[in-house]
N, C-alpha and C positions, 0 to 999 in steps of 0.2 A: 892164414888163420892166426888169431891172437892167442896169446898164452892163456888168457882167461877162458876162452872157449875150449882149449885143449884140456884145461883143468876140469872143466865141467864134463867133458866126455869121459874123463877117467872116473869121475865120481859117479857117473851113470853106470859103471860096471864094465867098461871096455877092458880088454885083455892088456897085459903088460906089453905084449908084442905089438899090438896095434898102437899102444901109446908110444912105443919106441919108433915105430914107423912114422907116426905123426910128427914127432919131434924132429925126425930126420928131414921130413918134408919141409918143415919150417926152416930148418937151417939151410936147406937147399934153395929155398925161395928168397932168402935175404930179408929185408925190413918188412913189417906188417902194414896192410892197407887200411884206411879208415872205413868205419861202417856207415852205411847210408841211413839218414834219418827217415823214419816212416810214420812216426806218431807225434802228436802235439797235444799236451793236456795242461789245463790250468791247475796250478798248485795253490795259489791264494790270490786275494785281491778283488774278489767279486762275491756278492755285491757289497758295495760300500755306500756311505752317506756322508755328505759334507755340504757346506754352504757354497753357493755359486762363487766362482773365481778362487776357491780354496784348493790347495793340494791335498789329495786324499792321504789319510794317515798311513795307509799300507801300500807297498808297491804292488805292481802287477807282476806275478811270477808264473812262468810256464816251464814245463819240462819237455825236452825232446828225447825220444827213444827210437831204437831200431826195431826190426821185426821181432827180436827176442825180448823186447822190453828193456833193453839196456840203454842207459843214458848215452847220448851222443854229444860229445864235447865239440865245440867249435861250430856248431850249427847257427846260422843267422836267422833270427826271427824278426819279421816286420810288424811294426805296430802302427795303427791308423785310427784316428778319431772319426767315428762314423755318425755321431749325433751329439749335439750339445755345444760344439765349438770350442772344446777345451784344448789343452796343449800337453805334449809328452816331452820327457827329457830328451828323447831321441826317437828317430824314426825306426831304428833297428836296435837289437840287442843280441849278443853272441853268448851261446851256452858255455858254461864252464865244464870242468871235468865231471861234475855231477849232472850234466845235461840241463842245468837250470839257466834261465835267462830272466832278467827283471827290468822293469821300467817304472818311472814315476809319472803320475797323471794329475794334472792341474785342471780342475773343472772349468767349463765355460760359463758365460754370464746368464744362460737361460735356465730357469728352474725347471725341474722335472727329471725324467730319466735321460741320462747321457750314456753314450756307448763308445767302447774302444774295441777294435778287432785286432787279434794277433794272428799272423799268417806264417805258415811254414811251407817252403817249396819242397816238393817231393818228386824227384825225377822230372819226367816230362808231363806228369799228370796235373790234375787240378791241385792247387795248394790246400793245405789243411788249415781250417779257420777255427778260431775260438773267440768268444765274445765276453768282454767284461762290461758290467753295468754299474752305474752309481746313481743314487737319488740325490739330485742337486736341490737343496733347500734354498728358498729365497734369502736374500740378505736382510739386513736390518731395515725396518721401515724408514723410508726416506722422503716419499712424496704422499700428499693427501689431496685428492682432487675429486671434483663432482663427476658423476656419471650422468650424462644428459644435461639439459638446460638448468640453469640456476634461477631463471625467472619463468614462472609458470602462471597459469590462470585457472580459476575454478569458480564454484558457487559458494557464497558465504553459508556456513552451517553444514556443508556437505564434504565428503571425501574427495580428494584429488583423484583424477583418473589413474595416475601412476604414482607409486611411492617415490620419495626422495632417495637418492643413492649416492654413495661416495666410495672411492676406491683407495686402498693403501698399497703402495708399491715400494720396492727397494730401489736402489740407485740405478739398477739396470732395467727398471720397468716391470719387474716380475711382481705379480700379485702376492701380497703378504696376508695369509689367513690368521685368524685368531687375535687380531688387534681390537681392543675395546674402543668403541665409538659411542659418544654421548650425544643425544639430541635434545635441543632446547628451543622453546618458543621465545621469540623476541618481541612480537607485537601482534595485535589483532585477536588474541585468544585462540581458542581451538585446542586440539590435542594432537600429540605425536605418539605413535605406537610402533615399536617400544621406545622408551626413553634411553635405553642402554642396549647395545648390540655388538656382537663380535663379527669381524669380517669373515666371509666364507672362503671356500677354496679359491675363488676368483679374486679374493681381496676386497670384496664388496660388502658393505653394510647398508641396510635399507630401513626406512621408517615410513609408515603411512601417515598422512597429514589430513586431519579433519579441520577444515578452515573454521575460524571463529565467526561470530555473528556480526562483525563489523565490516561494512563494505569498504572497499579500497585496498590499499597495499597492506599485506601482512608479512611478517618475517619469521624465519626459523634458522637454526644454526646447528651444524655438526662439528664436533671437536674430538681430537685424539691427542693423548698426552705426547708432548714433544713434537707434534706434527702441525699444530696450528688449528685453524678453523676454516670451514666452508660455509658461506652465508647463502641462504635461499630467500627469494621473495615470491609472493603469490598475489596476483590481482583477484580479489574476492568480488565477484559480481552477483547478479540476481539469478536465481534458478527460474526455470520456466514456470514453475508452480507457485511463485511468490504471490502473496495476497496483500492487496492494499484495501483497507476497510475503514469505514467511518466510525468513530467512537461517539461523536455527538449525534443526537437524533436527526433523522431525516424525515420530513423537512426540518431544517434548523431555524428556529424562531428567535427573533430578537426584536425587542420593542423599538418602534420607530425613533430615530434620533439617538439611539444608544449603540454601544459596541458590544459584540459578542465574539467568542473565540471558537473557531472550528478546529476540531482535532481529528486526525486520522492515525491509523496504526499500520506499520509495514511489518509483515511477519512471513515466516515460512509456512508451507502448507500444513505442517504439524503444530503450528502455534508459537514457534520461537520468535521473539522480537528481533528485528534487524536494525542495527545502528548505522548511522552515516548515510542513509538514503536521502537524496535531494528531492523534495516534494514541491511541486508547483501548484499553488491555489489560484483559481480564477473565479471571478464573480461578474456576471454580465450586468450591464446597465448601471447597477447600483455602485459598483466599485471596479471600474475597468482596469485599474492597476493590478498587475499580478503580484502575488506575494510568495516568496520562497522560504522554506525552512528545511532543516536537516533533522532526521529522526534521532532521538536520544537512545540511551541504553534500554529503555522500555519499548523502543520502536515507535515512539510517538512524535508527531510533528504537528504544529498548530499555526494558525493564521487569524488575525483579527478581521472582523467584518463590521463595518460601520453601516448600520441599517439606515436607509434614507428616511426622509420624513413622510413619504407617501407609502401608506400601508399597501403592500402587494406581495406577490410571489415572484422571485427572481431565480434565474438559472445560475448554478455554480458547479464547479468541478474541482477535483484534485487528481493529480497524476504524478508519476515518477518522472522527474526532470532529466533530460539528457539522454545519451545513447543507451544507458542501462535500462531505461524504461521502455524502449522500443519493443513492440509486440505484447506488452503487458496491458491489461485493461485499466482504464481510469475510472474514477468514481464520479458519477453525475449526481449532483445534489440539488435540492430545492432550498433556497434561502427565502425565508418568509419574514417580512417586516410587519409586525403586529402593532395595532394601535396601543398608545400609551394610556395612562389613567384617564378616565372620563372627566372632563373639566368644563364642557360646554353643553348647553341644550339649545337646539335650533328647532323652531316650529314654523311651519309654512305660513300660517296666518295667525293674527292675534285676536281676531274677532270671529265669532260663530253666530250665525243666524239660525234660530230654531223656532219653528211654528208649533203652537199647541196642536196636539193631535198627530204630529209627525214624529214618531219615536223609532229608535233612539238616535243620538248624535255621537258618532265616533270622533275621538280626539287623539292625536298622536304627536309625539315630539321625536327629534333625532338627537342622540347623544354622541358627541365627538370628543376626540382628544385635542390637545393644544394645537395640532397641525390640521385639524379639520377631518381627520380620518374617522370613519364610523367606529364607535366603541361598543362592541357586542358584550352582552352579559352585564351591563350596568344596571343596578337597581334604581328604579324611578318611583318616587312617592307622589301621589296625587291627592289634592285637597279641593273641597268644594265650598264656596261661600254662597249661601242662598238655598232655596228649596230644590230638591232633586236627589238622585242617587247615582254614584259612580259604580260601574261594573266591577272595578278593582281599584283599590287605593294603592296598590304596589304592583308594579310590573317590571319586566326585565327586557332590556333592549336586545333585538335580534342581531344577526350577522350584518344587517344593513344599518344597525345603530338605532332603529326605530323602536319605540315603546308606545303602547296604546292603552286607552281605556274608553269607556262609553258612558255618556251622560244621558240619564233618563229623567224627564220632568214628571214628577209624581203628584202635581197639583195643577189647578187651572189658572194659576197666577201667571201673568205675563211679565213679572218683574225680572230685572236683570240679574244674571248669575255670574260668578267668577270661578274659574277652575285654574288651579296652579299646579305645576309639575317642577320637581327639583330632584337632583341626584342624591339618593339616600346615602347617608353616612359620610358625605363630603361637606365639610363645614363651609367651604367657599363656593358651594354650588350656586350658579345663577338660577333664577326662577323664571319659568315660562308661564305667562298669564294669558288665559283665554277669557275674553269678555263675551259672555253668551247672551246674545240679545234674543229674547223670547217674544215672538210675534203672536198676536191674538189668533184665535181660530177664524175661519171664514166669517165675514160679516153677515149678520142676520137681521139687524134693525138699525134705524137711524132716528136721530132726534135733532130738531131745529131749535135754534135759540137766536132771537125770540120766536115764538110759534106764530105770531100774527103781526101784521104791519098795516098802518093806515096813513095815506098821504094824498097829495094832489098830483095832478099831471106835472111831470118833470121831477118829482121827488125821487131820491135814490134810497134803495133799501139794501142792507148788508146782513143777511142771515148767516149764521155759523152752523156747521154740521158736525154732529157727533155720531160716530159709527161704533157699534158694539157687536162683539161675537156672541156665541151662544152661552158663554160663561159670564157675560156682562163686562168683559174686559173692553175698555175703550181703545179704539185704534189710535195710535199716535198720529198726530197730524202728518208726520212724514210718510205714513203708509197710505194716506188717502190720496192716491195718485189720480191725476186727471185722465189717465189712460184707462183706469178701472172704474172710476165713479163719474157718472154723467148726470148733470142737472137738467131738469125740464120744467116748463111752465105750461099749465093747462089752458091759459087764455092769453096768448102772446099779443093779441090786439090791445089788451089793457095794460099788460106788464111785459116789458122787454128784458131779456136776459143779456145784460151787457157783456159780462165776462165771468170766468171762474178763475180762482187763484192758480197760478202756474209756478212750479209743476204740481203743487199740492192743491187738491180740490175741496178742502174743508171749509171754504167760504166762497161767496159769490157776490156780484154786484148786479142789482136789478133797478129799473127805472120805470116810473109810471108814464103810460103813453096816452091812455084815454080812460075816462071813468069806467069803472067795472071792477070785478073781483077775479083774482087768479090764484091757483094753488101751485106751490112749488114742491116738486118731488125729486128723488134721486134714484137712479138705476145703478146696480153693481153688475158689471159685465153683461149688461143688457137686461138684467132682471130687476124689476121694480122691488126695492127693499121695503118691507112693511115698517110700520112705526108712524110717528106723527108727521105731519106735513106743515108747511108754512103757508098761511093765507095772507094775501096782500090785497087791500081794498084801496082803489084809486077813486077819489071824489072829483 
């Protein structure tokens, strides 16, 4: 028994006799034996905080005591790193007279909670364990890298499916939180949200990217002070709802021989214009060569169309060129080449035959442009020289280019009329002239000249015939056809009908054959025409 314990017994009220006995026992036993350690407690050094790879500012201190709580000197305490990978000044430490043992702890390279265990062997039982902890903070920012791919794709005008992300780490690869990261657009427009962010507990900063309205490659950048930059690129394509629409009217009309410009617009479904879209324009028959253009900032692309000289309707289209346009609808358009200014008048016939009593006589002309295309809507002025009435002195050509009027003869004169048509308001207009030949009404009487002849056998007689209609109009000789008018002699034995003028029957040749008298008459289509007759006497 130690002197310390003897003293304690005395102070607890033991008798002096007992004290004497105890002292004697001590003397009889020789030198004192060491006490066994039974308890281990942490005095100081937990918890602590430092940067990775740094030595903690305070040592790890434990106390070893016996059953009575007295310090046990010379006790060996084992120290072991159990988490974090740090180092200790030694694997063991021996308690001093005060029962204290200490060790120094240098943290490992991994941020987070690191651990050290102190162990004390107690007899044959399980060792007593105590744990020290330290929060290892990451070191200074050392690396700045992208999280995920730096080249992505999306739809122009729409958000990327995933935000852009960067990570800040220390030299050991530990994430460093709280580092300010700035986000900047480099090309293509659009927006980044937010434009400034701090790294989170994982050392990551993120920004959402709404791509701009320019198709093709777009750029963005993340930067951190002292760490450099990380560049990102995005391929901006077309969204499935993209709209390609015609700005110029459909059908697109251009005057023949002239050039017009077709315009289309490429936009998002909500109306925002898309720039940089390749548009392919096609025109069938009229312009087989394809034309390509790229949409501007207003989303517009255009292509010329040279209208042919033949007025007609042609098929055309516009579509998004290349792989980006696959699956998106194209625009089917009609290209219409319209007639140019009316400059010509074409009329089927220049002469019109009109008989009195047959009313009215329609007249028509065709108005065309310089290429011969029908010119609809052209004003045509009509004039009449001679007696009669026109149903309209001004008419308009239809889609086929024809303009019409009607001539009515309002007297009984068989005189010739002239009707003329010209393009109104066009100083250089050609003139279409109709020569209206008015024929008499059906014949009703005839007159012979001379009315009588006298001669001998063998004499020749040449009477002339005048045919008149009911209005007294004399038939022109050209209308007295031998097919319509037939001469006859009442006494062919005395007078022979040698022949009738051909093809016009307005005169005849007769010859005396024998003494006697004969009467010469004329039939019209088999009917004997009234009027005078010619008498021939042969002596």
